[in-house]
C-alpha positions in Angstrom: 93.9 127.2 137.1 97.0 125.1 137.9 95.4 121.9 139.2 98.8 121.0 140.8 98.2 124.0 143.1 94.5 123.7 143.7 94.6 124.9 147.3 96.6 127.9 146.4 94.4 128.7 143.4 91.2 128.5 145.6 92.8 130.8 148.2 94.2 133.4 145.9 91.9 133.6 142.8 90.2 137.0 142.9 89.4 137.9 139.3 86.9 136.5 139.8 87.1 134.6 143.1 86.0 130.9 143.0 82.5 130.7 144.5 81.6 127.2 143.5 83.8 124.1 143.5 82.4 121.1 141.5 84.4 117.9 142.0 84.1 114.8 139.8 86.4 111.9 139.2 88.8 113.1 141.9 89.3 112.7 145.7 90.9 116.1 146.2 91.5 115.9 149.9 93.3 112.6 149.5 95.2 113.1 146.3 96.1 116.8 146.2 99.3 118.3 147.8 99.5 120.3 151.0 96.4 119.0 152.7 96.5 121.5 155.6 96.3 124.3 153.0 93.5 122.4 151.1 91.5 122.3 154.3 91.7 126.0 154.6 90.9 126.4 150.9 87.8 124.4 151.3 86.4 127.1 153.6 86.4 129.7 150.8 83.9 128.6 148.2 80.3 129.3 148.9 79.3 125.8 147.9 81.2 122.6 147.2 79.6 119.8 145.1 81.0 116.3 144.9 79.9 113.6 142.4 81.0 110.3 144.0 80.4 106.6 144.6 82.1 106.5 148.0 82.1 108.5 151.2 85.6 109.9 150.7 87.4 112.6 152.7 86.4 115.1 150.0 82.7 114.1 150.3 82.9 114.5 154.0 83.5 118.3 153.5 81.1 118.8 150.6 77.9 120.7 150.8 76.1 118.6 148.2 76.8 115.0 147.2 75.5 113.7 143.9 75.6 109.8 143.7 77.1 108.6 140.5 76.6 105.3 138.8 79.0 102.4 139.2 80.3 100.3 136.3 77.4 97.9 136.8 74.8 100.7 136.1 76.2 102.3 132.9 77.6 101.8 129.5 81.3 102.7 129.2 84.6 101.6 127.8 87.2 99.9 129.9 90.8 100.7 129.2 93.8 100.6 131.6 97.2 101.9 132.5 98.4 98.3 133.0 97.6 96.5 129.8 96.8 96.9 126.1 93.3 95.5 126.1 90.0 97.3 125.4 86.5 96.1 126.4 83.0 97.4 126.4 81.2 97.7 129.8 77.6 96.9 129.3 74.9 98.0 131.7 74.0 95.1 134.0 71.3 96.9 136.1 69.4 100.1 135.9 70.9 102.9 138.1 69.9 102.5 141.7 67.8 105.1 143.4 68.8 108.6 142.3 72.2 107.7 140.9 73.1 109.1 137.4 76.2 108.8 135.2 78.7 111.6 135.1 77.6 112.8 131.7 73.9 112.7 132.7 74.7 114.8 135.7 76.7 117.2 133.5 73.8 117.4 130.9 71.3 118.1 133.7 73.5 120.9 135.1 73.9 122.3 131.6 70.2 122.3 131.0 69.6 124.1 134.3 72.3 126.7 133.6 70.9 127.4 130.2 67.4 127.8 131.6 68.6 130.4 134.0 70.9 132.1 131.5 70.6 131.0 127.8 73.9 130.1 126.2 75.8 130.0 129.5 76.9 126.4 129.0 77.8 124.6 125.7 77.7 121.1 127.1 74.7 119.1 125.6 71.6 119.3 127.6 70.3 115.8 126.6 72.5 112.8 126.4 72.0 109.0 125.9 74.9 107.3 127.8 75.0 104.4 125.4 75.2 106.7 122.3 77.7 108.8 124.1 79.9 105.7 124.5 79.5 104.7 120.9 80.7 108.2 119.8 84.0 107.5 121.6 85.0 105.1 118.8 86.4 106.2 115.4 88.3 104.5 112.6 91.7 105.0 114.3 90.5 103.0 117.3 89.0 100.3 115.1 92.4 100.0 113.2 94.4 100.0 116.4 92.4 97.2 118.0 91.7 95.2 114.8 87.9 95.5 115.0 85.2 96.6 112.5 82.8 97.9 115.1 82.5 98.6 118.8 79.9 95.7 118.8 82.8 93.3 118.1 83.8 93.9 121.8 80.6 92.2 122.9 82.3 88.9 121.9 85.3 89.7 124.2 88.0 92.3 124.7 90.5 93.3 121.9 94.2 93.9 122.3 95.9 96.9 120.7 98.0 96.0 117.6 101.1 97.6 118.9 104.8 96.7 118.8 106.0 95.6 122.3 109.0 98.0 122.1 108.6 101.8 122.3 110.0 103.7 119.3 110.7 100.4 117.5 110.6 102.3 114.2 113.1 104.8 115.5 110.7 107.6 115.0 110.6 109.6 118.2 108.0 112.1 119.4 110.1 115.1 118.5 109.7 117.6 115.6 112.5 116.0 113.7 111.3 112.4 114.6 114.9 111.8 115.7 116.5 111.6 119.1 117.4 115.2 119.7 120.5 115.9 121.8 120.0 119.7 121.3 116.2 120.2 121.2 115.2 123.6 120.0 111.8 122.9 121.5 113.4 123.1 125.0 114.9 126.5 124.3 111.5 127.8 123.0 109.9 126.9 126.3 112.2 128.4 128.9 114.9 125.7 129.1 118.4 125.3 127.7 118.7 123.5 124.4 121.7 121.6 125.7 121.5 119.7 129.1 122.7 121.7 132.1 123.2 120.9 135.7 120.5 122.2 138.0 120.9 122.3 141.8 118.5 120.0 143.5 116.0 121.4 146.0 117.8 122.1 149.3 116.7 119.7 152.1 114.5 121.5 154.7 114.4 118.5 157.1 116.5 115.5 158.1 115.0 112.7 156.0 113.9 112.6 152.3 110.2 111.8 152.2 109.0 109.3 149.5 105.3 108.7 148.9 104.9 106.2 146.1 101.8 104.3 145.0 101.0 101.1 146.9 100.7 97.9 144.8 97.2 97.5 146.3 95.7 100.6 144.6 96.3 103.8 142.8 95.8 107.1 144.5 92.7 106.7 146.7 91.1 103.9 144.6 90.6 100.2 145.5 92.1 100.3 149.0 88.8 101.4 150.4 87.1 98.2 149.1 86.6 95.7 151.9 88.2 92.6 150.3 91.2 94.7 149.2 91.6 95.9 152.8 92.3 92.3 153.8 95.7 92.5 152.0 96.6 96.0 153.3 94.8 96.6 156.6 96.4 99.9 157.6 99.1 102.4 156.7 102.7 102.3 157.9 105.7 104.5 157.6 108.9 102.6 156.7 112.2 103.6 158.3 115.8 102.3 158.2 116.9 100.6 161.5 119.9 103.0 161.7 117.6 106.1 161.4 115.3 104.5 164.0 118.1 103.9 166.5 119.1 107.5 166.3 115.6 108.5 167.3 114.9 105.8 169.9 112.3 104.2 167.7 111.5 100.4 167.7 109.6 98.4 165.2 105.9 98.7 165.7 106.1 102.0 167.6 103.5 104.8 167.0 105.4 107.7 165.4 104.7 111.1 163.9 106.1 112.0 160.6 106.3 115.8 160.5 107.7 118.8 158.6 106.9 122.4 157.9 103.7 121.4 156.0 102.0 119.3 158.7 102.2 115.9 160.3 100.9 112.3 160.2 100.7 109.8 163.0 100.9 106.1 162.3 102.8 102.8 163.0 106.4 102.4 161.9 108.0 99.3 160.2 111.8 99.1 160.3 113.3 97.8 157.1 116.7 98.0 155.3 114.8 98.3 152.0 114.8 102.0 152.5 118.0 104.0 152.8 119.1 105.4 156.1 118.3 109.0 155.1 114.7 108.2 153.8 111.3 107.8 155.3 108.6 106.3 153.1 104.8 106.2 153.3 102.5 105.0 150.6 100.1 107.4 148.9 96.7 106.0 149.6 93.3 106.6 151.3 92.3 104.0 153.9 88.7 103.5 154.8 87.7 104.9 158.2 91.3 106.1 158.7 92.4 109.7 158.8 95.8 108.9 157.4 96.9 111.1 154.5 100.5 111.4 153.3 99.6 114.7 151.6 99.6 116.3 155.0 103.4 116.4 154.7 103.8 117.0 151.0 104.0 120.6 149.8 103.0 121.9 146.3 106.4 123.3 145.2 106.6 123.3 141.4 109.1 121.3 139.5 111.1 122.8 136.7 109.2 121.0 133.9 105.7 120.0 132.8 104.2 123.2 131.5 104.7 122.4 127.8 102.6 119.2 127.9 100.1 120.0 130.6 99.9 123.8 130.7 101.4 124.0 134.2 104.6 122.8 135.9 104.5 119.5 137.7 105.1 119.1 141.5 108.4 118.3 143.0 107.1 115.2 144.8 110.5 113.5 145.0 112.1 116.5 146.7 110.1 116.4 149.9 111.6 116.2 153.4 110.5 115.3 156.9 111.6 113.9 160.3 110.2 111.1 162.5 109.7 111.1 166.2 108.2 108.5 168.6 104.8 109.5 170.0 
């Protein structure tokens, strides 16, 4: 399955059809593209299971919800997109009520599947979360972080021993280890070896639609936390004053952002920080708010991505919409 087209896959898979959808570590109805199509796709499986900590938009449409442990209730490793530090997350309290960690839930499912049909699942049927965490370490990790054992992290986090500049040794991630102006690898995977001009996606509406991450969260994470909501109380769409004048829109008006995919209704903020031909909304999920920018983002594939991930990416920067006062 191409997870960048989850809705399409759910609707069209027929050899065999997808009868069960198991969702973990993802808020599909907030993060995935073409939300109107996803809502239709969610009607197709016979059963939908969500493993979650929060009552997300995805959980709302799930048949079964399995409560998963928080960081306070499990052993795990803390790494990050935003820094080079590594730390161990020690269990502070036992899991509350019926909550289990993701791997414990997976092991229990594996045990049940193998009981019903021996050999049907290769995932371990018994796991110790602490031992599972320990097995994440190897000598390469120890060398990278300058530690002798994972237990060294009990004394504090360790920072990766990395050069601050990428490719500082001038060895690039190519077959030749050099910067390749004519990469044969491109030609082997359906592209031209030499760069070529490709027409951009033709606009299908009046404004270019941008949906970047907010600085207050990533995807649908963090913004739903009460104290984070104090910094970012509700969503807005951002529009240039010139574009607003053409549409009879004033700052603070309630507007609808719409296109061939769907529409979103929210308050507008006028700013010259966005170009006159752009409308911008942040990609995020707000607690107790139906806002979702994916309602106006389609799942059209980009021209690259298959070599690294197995499927093309999505043309998220080539989306278009219009804005009207409500």
